[in-house]
C-alpha positions in Angstrom: -7.5 -4.8 -5.1 -10.9 -5.2 -6.4 -12.4 -1.9 -7.9 -15.1 -1.8 -5.2 -12.8 -2.3 -2.4 -11.6 0.6 -0.3 -7.7 1.1 0.3 -8.6 0.8 4.0 -10.4 -2.7 3.4 -7.4 -3.8 1.2 -4.9 -3.0 3.8 -6.3 -4.9 6.2 -7.0 -7.8 4.0 -3.2 -8.0 3.3 -2.3 -7.0 7.2 -4.6 -10.1 8.0 -2.9 -12.5 5.6 0.6 -11.3 6.8 -0.6 -12.1 10.7 -1.7 -15.4 9.7 1.8 -16.2 8.0 3.2 -14.8 11.3 1.3 -17.3 12.9 3.1 -20.0 11.1 6.7 -18.6 11.7 6.7 -17.1 8.0 8.1 -13.3 8.9 7.7 -10.9 6.0 9.9 -7.8 5.9 8.3 -4.3 5.4 9.8 -4.2 2.1 8.1 -7.4 0.9 4.7 -6.3 2.6 5.1 -3.1 0.2 5.6 -4.9 -2.8 2.3 -7.4 -2.0 0.5 -4.5 -1.5 1.7 -2.8 -4.7 0.8 -5.9 -6.8 -3.0 -5.9 -5.8 -3.2 -2.1 -6.7 -5.0 -1.0 -9.7 -3.1 0.3 -12.9 -4.1 4.0 -12.0 -1.9 3.8 -8.9 1.2 4.0 -11.2 2.1 7.3 -10.4 1.7 6.6 -6.8 4.0 3.9 -6.8 6.8 5.8 -8.2 6.4 8.5 -5.7 6.5 5.9 -2.8 9.6 4.7 -4.2 11.1 8.0 -4.7 10.2 9.2 -1.2 12.1 6.0 0.1 9.1 4.7 2.1 9.9 1.3 3.4 7.7 0.8 6.5 4.4 -0.5 5.9 2.9 1.9 8.2 3.9 5.0 6.4 2.7 3.4 2.9 -0.8 2.8 4.8 -1.0 6.6 5.4 -0.2 7.7 2.0 -2.3 5.1 0.3 -5.4 6.7 2.4 -4.5 10.4 1.5 -4.3 9.2 -2.0 -7.8 7.5 -1.8 -9.2 10.5 0.1 -7.6 12.9 -2.3 -5.7 14.8 0.5 -3.3 16.9 -1.3 0.1 14.8 -2.3 2.7 15.1 -4.9 1.1 12.4 -6.6 -2.3 14.1 -6.7 -0.2 17.1 -8.1 1.6 15.6 -10.7 -1.1 13.0 -12.0 
């Protein structure tokens, strides 16, 4: 994720890539979708990634909500820890 890119823009970019892959019949599971998303997050999201793993979030839609909360500094456990 580029420093100047918002989380929402980043998620939309990932979603567009996944949609393009689906068009060529390459299905990506939510687990892999989350891994792809994590790979592009900046280093300062390390605690957030751990938090998501501990929660056991495996649906991409839930991850998006948590990412948006994190970006907007809505109180989450990861904000309280870090």
